[in-house]
N, C-alpha and C positions, 0 to 999 in steps of 0.2 A: 496179411497175405491176400492177394487178389488172384483169382483164376483168370488166365488169359488163354486165348487160342491164337496160335501163330500158324500161318501157311508157310510152307517151305518147299522150294523146288529149284530147278535149273535145267538148262538144255545144252550146256557146253562141258566138255571134258568128261571125266568119270562122274556122271551125275549122281549115282548112288554114294560113292565115296565122298563127294562134295557135301551131300546132305548129312552123312554120318559125321564128317568133320565139323560141320556147322552146329549140329546138335551137341557134339562134345564141347564145343566152345560155349554154347548156351549154358550147358550144365556147369561149366567152370566159372561162369559169370556170377559174381556176388549179387545176391538178391533174386536169382532165378533158380527154380527147382523144377526139373522136368517131371511131370506126373505120368504122361503117356505119349506115345508116338504112334500114329496111324500106320496102316499099310500104305505102300506107295502105289500111285497110279500113273499111267502114261497118257499124254494128250498131245494133240497138235498144238503148235505154237500159236499163241494169241498175240496179235499185233493191233495197232490202232485201227487198221482196216478190217480186222476180224481174224478168223482162223487162217493160218498160212501153212499148208502142207509142204512147202518148199524149204522151210526152216527146220532145223533139228527139233525133234520131239522133246517135250518136257517130261520130267519125272517129278511128281509132286506128292505131298502129304501134309498132314497137320500135326502140330505138337501142342499138347495141353501143358501149361505151366502154372505154377504158383509163383508169384513175384511180390517183392516188397518195393520194387522200383516204381516210381510214378510213370505215367505214360510217356512223357517226353524222354525221360532217362532210359526207359525200355527201348524206345526208338533209337536213341543214340547208341546203346549197346548193340542192337541188331545191326545197325549200319557199320559199326566197327567189325562185327563178325563177318558181314558180307565183304568188306574190304579185305579182311584177312584171308577170305576164301577166293580172292582174285576177282571180285566183282568190279567192273568198270562201268561208270554211269555216263555213257556216251550218247546213247539213243534211248528215248523213252519207249518202253515196251520192247526193247531190243533183246537179243539173245544174251544169256548171262550164265556164269558158273553157278551162282547161288542167289536166291531171292528169298527174303523173309519178310512177311507182312503181318502186322498185328490185325487180326480179324475182330476179336473182341477183347475187352479189358473189363472184367466183371460185367456189370450192367450199365457201365458208363456210356454216355453219348458225348462224343467230342467232335468238334468241327472247327479246326483252326487252319491256318495257311499250311502248316507243315504236317498235320495229322488229322485224319478223320476215322473215328471209331463209332460203330462198326465199320469195317472196310466198305467203302461205297459200292463196290462191284461184287462183293462176296456172294450175294444172293443170285448172281448170274453165272457163277463159275463152278462147273462140275468138278474141276480139279481141286476145289476147296471143299465143296459140299459132300461129295461122294465119300472121300476118306474120312471126313469129320462125322458123317452119319454112321459109318462103319465103326468108328471109335466110340461114339456116344449117340445112339439113336434118339435119345430124349433131349439132346442139346437144343437150345433155342438161339436163333440169330435175332437179336433185338430189332424190332420194327418189321420183321419178315416172317417170323414163325418158326415152327419146328424144322430143324435141319433135315431130318429124315424125309419129311414131306416135300421140302424144297428139292432134295436130291433125287427123289423118285423118278421124275421125268427126265433126268439128265444122265442116267446110268450109262447110256450108249455113247456118251461123249468122251468117256475115259475107258481105259482098259488096263489090265494087269500087264506089266512089262515081262517079256521073256527074260530069263536070267542073263543071257548073252547081251541083251540090249540095255541092261541097266548100267 
């Protein structure tokens, strides 16, 4: 069993329900066992040009799993779950019903055409680091350090969603 951290979120439809449904699909996937799910945070949409307040806000969190799946098989399982959740891959960094990224996979460093672990932009993303730090303040993002320390300066970039907005 390998411990992995997944980032999960979306900004279309019933965001909270989409995350709940995707987490349930993860748990039902052979070789994946959910250990913990963070609280959810809301953030402005991140596009290739940067933050965009004209797009629907994202709801995000992280999921800690144990898995027997190899990294590529885990990625394939995640993509199937995204597709089942209505994810359309039309525009890079576009709005989506559900998005799941592999942030870490044990202590492995992977850099292939289809997969980079740790996630190459995780160290810059409050919507990953803040919920992850809340879930496990002692976690380490390989190559970047303690998640809590990375998240500390980013706290203001995310906020708790109001129940009606989730």
